[in-house]
C-alpha positions in Angstrom: 110.3 140.8 23.7 107.4 142.2 25.5 108.2 140.0 28.8 111.8 141.8 28.6 110.4 145.1 28.3 108.4 144.7 30.7 110.8 143.3 33.2 113.3 146.4 32.1 111.0 149.0 32.7 110.2 147.5 36.3 113.5 147.4 37.2 114.5 150.5 36.1 111.6 152.1 38.1 112.0 150.0 41.3 116.3 151.5 41.0 114.9 154.9 40.1 112.4 154.9 43.2 114.7 153.0 45.4 118.3 154.9 44.5 117.0 158.3 44.1 116.0 159.0 47.7 119.3 158.0 48.8 120.7 160.7 46.9 119.1 163.3 47.6 119.7 163.8 51.5 119.3 166.9 53.2 115.7 168.0 55.0 114.0 166.2 52.0 113.1 170.2 50.5 112.5 172.5 54.0 113.8 175.3 53.6 112.4 176.5 56.8 115.2 175.4 59.0 115.8 177.4 61.9 119.3 177.9 63.6 119.4 177.4 67.3 119.6 180.2 68.7 123.2 181.0 71.1 122.9 180.0 74.7 125.1 183.3 75.2 122.9 186.4 74.1 124.0 189.7 74.9 121.7 192.7 74.5 123.1 196.1 74.3 122.2 199.1 76.3 122.3 201.1 73.9 122.7 201.7 69.8 125.9 203.0 68.2 126.1 206.9 68.5 129.0 209.6 68.1 130.3 210.4 71.5 129.2 206.7 72.7 131.3 203.3 73.3 128.9 200.8 73.0 129.5 196.8 72.4 128.3 194.7 70.2 128.2 190.7 69.9 130.3 189.3 67.1 130.2 185.4 67.7 128.6 183.3 70.2 128.4 179.9 70.6 126.8 177.2 74.2 130.0 178.1 75.5 131.5 181.6 75.0 130.9 185.2 73.5 132.9 187.4 71.4 132.0 191.2 72.1 133.6 193.9 70.2 134.3 196.9 72.0 133.6 200.1 69.4 133.9 203.8 69.7 132.2 205.9 67.3 133.3 209.5 66.2 136.7 209.7 67.8 139.2 212.2 66.1 142.9 211.8 67.3 142.9 208.9 69.4 145.5 207.7 70.4 144.7 205.2 74.0 142.4 203.9 75.6 142.0 202.6 78.8 139.0 201.0 80.7 137.0 198.3 83.2 134.5 195.7 82.1 132.9 194.3 84.8 130.7 191.3 85.2 129.1 188.4 87.7 132.3 186.2 87.8 129.8 183.2 88.7 128.4 183.6 85.3 130.6 184.4 82.7 134.6 184.3 82.9 137.3 186.5 81.6 139.1 184.5 78.5 140.8 186.9 76.3 141.0 190.2 74.4 141.8 190.5 70.7 143.4 193.8 69.0 143.3 192.5 66.0 141.6 194.7 63.5 141.7 197.2 66.6 141.2 200.7 64.5 144.4 201.5 66.8 146.4 199.8 64.1 144.5 201.0 61.8 147.7 203.3 59.9 149.5 199.9 60.8 151.3 201.0 63.9 151.7 198.6 66.5 149.3 198.2 69.4 150.6 197.2 72.9 147.9 195.8 75.4 148.6 195.6 79.0 145.7 192.9 81.0 145.0 193.2 84.8 142.7 190.8 85.7 140.5 190.0 89.1 137.5 188.2 89.6 134.7 189.6 87.9 136.2 192.6 86.3 139.4 193.1 83.5 141.2 196.1 83.1 142.8 196.5 79.7 144.7 199.2 78.8 145.9 200.0 75.4 148.1 202.5 73.3 149.9 202.7 69.8 153.9 202.4 69.9 156.2 204.3 67.7 154.2 206.6 66.5 153.3 210.1 67.7 150.1 211.1 65.6 146.1 209.4 67.1 143.9 207.8 64.4 140.4 209.4 63.4 137.8 207.7 63.3 135.0 208.8 61.3 132.3 206.5 61.9 132.5 203.1 64.0 135.7 201.9 64.9 137.0 198.8 67.2 139.4 198.5 69.7 139.5 195.2 70.6 137.3 191.7 71.1 136.5 190.5 74.8 135.5 187.0 75.0 133.9 185.9 78.4 133.0 181.9 78.6 130.1 180.4 80.2 130.3 179.6 84.0 127.0 178.8 85.3 123.5 178.9 82.8 120.7 179.8 82.9 121.8 183.4 84.5 121.7 186.7 84.2 124.8 189.3 84.2 125.1 193.5 83.3 128.7 193.9 81.6 129.4 197.5 82.7 132.5 199.7 82.3 134.1 201.8 84.7 137.4 204.1 85.0 137.4 203.8 81.2 138.9 206.7 79.2 139.8 207.3 75.6 143.2 210.0 75.3 144.2 211.7 72.3 148.1 212.1 71.1 148.6 215.4 73.4 151.9 215.2 75.7 151.0 214.9 78.7 148.2 212.9 77.0 144.4 214.0 77.5 141.5 212.2 77.8 138.7 212.9 75.2 135.5 214.6 77.2 131.8 213.7 76.3 132.9 210.4 75.8 130.0 207.8 77.1 130.7 203.8 78.0 127.7 201.5 77.5 127.4 197.7 78.2 124.7 195.5 78.5 122.9 192.5 79.2 124.2 188.9 78.9 122.1 186.0 79.3 123.5 182.4 79.6 120.6 179.8 78.4 
C-alpha cells in the first residue's frame, strides 16, 4: 500500500510539473512587455488652443497613419477648405474620412471635395441641406487624413496652406484669426 501511495504521489507530482507550465502560456508573468513604437510618428507643431486648427495622431502602424484635423472653439462653423502639403517621396495620400466630423454633429450631411496632386491634397468640406453652422465649444474633428509610407527612414513636414474656416453667412465669410498648425512626420 505504501508503494502504491508513493507511486501515485510521484505520478501526481510529475503531472503537475509537466502539465501546469504547458497550460500557463504568456510571458511567464512578465508585466513589463512594451508594445513596439509605431513606424510612422507625428509630432504636432502646437498644442490645441482657441483659434487653432491642429493635427493629432489617431492610429499608426508601420504602413500608414491616421491624423485627425481638429478645430477648437469656433462658432457658426459651416464649411472648411484647406490644402495639406507633405514630401511625396516620404508619404502618400490614401484618403480623408468625415466620419465623426463636427460638421455633421447635428445630423447634417457633409459633402467632401478632394483634389490630389503630388505632395499635396486640397480638401473642401461643407454642410448640406442646412443653413446654420455648428458651435464648437471645445474640440471638434473636421475629419481624418490617412497617409501611407513611401520611404523609410525619413522625415517630412506636414503643413497647411490656403486654409479657411467659413461661417454660415451669405455669402460665406472666412473666420478671422484662425491659425492652422501641422507638424512633422517621421517614418522609421
